[in-house]
N, C-alpha and C positions, 0 to 999 in steps of 0.2 A: 293664463300668463301671456295675454296679448301684448300689453305694454310693459310687462315686468322684466326684471333682470334676474339672471341666475347666478348664484354664488355656489361654487362647487368645492367640496372637500374630498380630496383623493389621498389614497395611501401613496407612499413614495414609489413602490414598484409598479403599481397600477397607473399612477400618474405619468410615469416615464413613457408608458405606451399610449395613453389616452390623450395627453395634452395636445399632441400634434393634430389630432382629429377634431378636438372641441375648441381649440384656441381661437379659430377664425369665426366661430359662430357669434353673430351680433348680440344674441340674448345673454351670452356668457359675459358677465361683468368682471368677475374675479374668481381666481382659483387658489385654493389653499392646499398645501401639501402637508399631510399629517403622517409622521413616520417615527421610527425609533432611532434612526441614524441620520442626523442632520447633515453631517459632513459628506455623506455619500450622495445625497440628493441635491444639495445646494448648487453644485457646478452646472448641472444641466437645467435646473430651474431658472437660473439667471438669464437664459436665452429666451424666455417667454415673458413679455411685459405684463400679461394678465395674472401671472402668479404673484401673489402678495407676499409669499414667503414660505419657508420650510419650517414646520413647527413640530416639536416633540411633546408639547403639552396642549391640551384643548383650550385652556383658559385664554391664551393670547389670541387664538382664532375667534373665540366668542367675543372678546373685546373689539377686535377688528371688525367683525360682522355687525356689532352694535353701532360702531362709528359709521360704517358704510351705509347701513340701512337708514340712519338718521340723515345722511347726505342725500340719499335717494328720496326720502320723504320731502326734504327741502326742495329738491329739484322738481318734484311733482307739483309743487304749489304754483298755480298759474299767476303770472305777473304781466301787467301792461304798463308801458310808460307813455304818458301823454304830455305833449308840449303844453306849456302854460297858456299859450294863446288859443288853444283849442277848446277852452271850457265853454265857449258859446255854441260850438257845433254839437250836433246830435251824434254821439259816439256809437249809437246802435245802427247807424246808417250803413248800408252795404255799398261797396264800390259800384259806380255806375256801369262799368263794363260787365260786371257779373249780372246786374239787374237786367240790362239790355239782352244779354245772351239767354237768360231764363225766359224773358218775355218773347223773344224771337222763337225759341224752341216751342213754347206753348202755342204760339200762333201757327207755326208750321204743322205741328201735330194735330191741330184742331181743324185744319182745312179739309172740308168735305168736297173735293173737286172730282168732277167726272173726267176720267182719263181720255175718253174718246173726244169729248168736247175740247179739252186742252190741246190734244194733238191736232185737231181740226183748226183751232185758232193759231197754233204755231205754223201749220201748213199755209194758212192764209197770209200770215205775216211774212213767211219766207218767199212766197210768190210775189208779194209787194216789193220785196228787196231784190227781186230778179235772181234768186238762187236757182240753179239748174234743177230740173225735176228729178234727176238721178239722185242728187243729194237729199232732196225732200223725201223721196221714197225710202231712203236709208233710215230716216227718222221714224217712219211708220213701222 
């Protein structure tokens, strides 16, 4: 259930205690209260936006679940909107900044450099720049 949504059916008495703990969970999309006394549970259920209603029959819950699952299926269909002038461009092209960052990472990771040689080159450069020996020694 990585990208899925949860639809929960609770009894009225259990729901009254559990809703506060599960209402904030992002995976929980809808909560249905199924009970024998609608009038008793409707007042507290109205305080929670994810509660779809208080039901005394299972049939309306099933109908609501069918509708919601159809909507979820429609939401899961990927869509792309392309401007009419872009039909000449290659739509499979990656953004240049992404490509440059991947190339840079590959180059940096493939460098087989000798650390001692690099430190010696840095030391030589620092001496040419008249950096005090005390600061150069900190680099070593």
